[in-house]
Phi, psi and omega in degrees: 000131186255009181180271184275343174056043189268354185207157177254018180231182191268060163062233185301338179286343178279133181266143176269082188285335189295312184224144174271136181264135182236131174255118179259125180238115179213136180287323178286122180296327178294311179296323179298317181292318182296312182294316182294322178293322179294319179293319179296317180295335178281357174100015181260155172281125190244135170234153184228154174209145182261357175212157185295323181298318178295323180296315180296321178295319180296323182287347172280345185257325184227151179286130178238137180264318183231133179247113180253113189223148168281178180269310180271092184227052176106193181302317173268126182282165176298327178293318178297324178295319178298315180299319180297318180297315184287344183266001179239134185298330182289335186235005186294340181270358176297127180279125187248131177236123181259133177264120183240156176282153179299142178085003180261056182301324179296322180291330177297316178298317179297323181298313181293322177295330181281353178110006177295140179272337182200170176214161177215140185269149170275150352291138187289125173276120188293330176294317177295319179300314180297321180295318180292324177294322178295318178296318178297320181297322178298318179292320179298314181293323178295317178299320180296320179295315178297318180295321178299316181294322183285336187253001188248137173294125188298325184282309193262338185087357174287166174296144175281175186300317182298313180294321180297314181295322178298317181292319179298315180297321178295319179291324177293321177296318178294322181295324179295327180281330187251355183063024175271149179281163172223135176243147174238136177241118173273135182232119181231124180292138182279136174053041183291326177300322178296323177298313178297318182294319186277327189241352179096159185289331177297317177291325176299318177297321179297321177299316180297314181297315181293325178296316180299315179299321181293316180294317180301327180291347180263359190254160173275172182298321185273356174284154177228135174255129178234148173263115183273339179155140178056236180259018182255128181233166176215150180236133172262129178241086180295137177078358183270133175270177190303310186292313175300324178294320177298318178298317179296317180296322179293323175296319178298314181301313181294322180294321178294317180297331182275358180301136176247106180237117183292141180272000180086358181233023179089001180247191184232137178279122178288130180229121173221168180217151172255142185229138176237136184244140171223140181234147174292154178233152183296338187268005177210153180262102181283144168262167178300317182294319182291324179292318177295322178298317178296317179294325179292321177296320177295323177298316178296326176294324177294320177296314181293334181276001176125358180068172181052051180205167179250132175233136182251128178299132182280168177270170179105188186279328184264170179280070181275145180226147176237119183291138179259000000 
């Protein structure tokens, strides 16, 4: 755990299966209270906003599954908010329901054209609202399952390379706006070819799967573990500075070293890993590729230094390293 220690899985790649989150946006405080209470009583996690601009800002901060909005909700209308959500890859899967007044058939057409997935008329019938939310929830969960399958390494359950790079780039973009640091930790199993040669590929696969579970148990909710290829993995630590990242990497190293995996002949398969760390710095704009390159250089230094150790990429112009 590198800070809040809130989860044993790889962050954004982890799905919140227990409850669907709904953001209710209504300009009328009375309507906002009525709708939000009805949604909460139906068993959903509820967030509220009284204008579309606040709703859009909130969705940049927290994950929302369903957006329930009126049309007249401030300078930015509910329809414009729907269009904005559908035009960005990070929010295009948010299910949108527009609340319209009776007799506004033209607005219903505009709502669907703006990207709304569904609509409900005022005065809102709460039985109908609950039914529409249940239907939306089924689609949301189905989308999450498909996304999980598309973004997950089939063997280990870690994020695949494509999903990992997308998340790293998103975190770097967020870091540039907020001046928060981002750290990357490269994790490479030592002598893995020897493991496959000596114990067979089935045991090698077991080592990979157990390693991923072990690393995930060391991470916070917003951290992500990805499999980049073979026995090489990487971890994104959003908001983590160099020293906390070094502490986290050392915990990962020790946890991997402590793995007990039977060799099938009464013995134990030795498992260790070398780790390289790279952190963003305020004086340069790192790209995902450059940050991974720095972490990879630190990883090679860990290998050259004897393996089963953590090396942190140094600051400055040259490839300086400090052994951990």
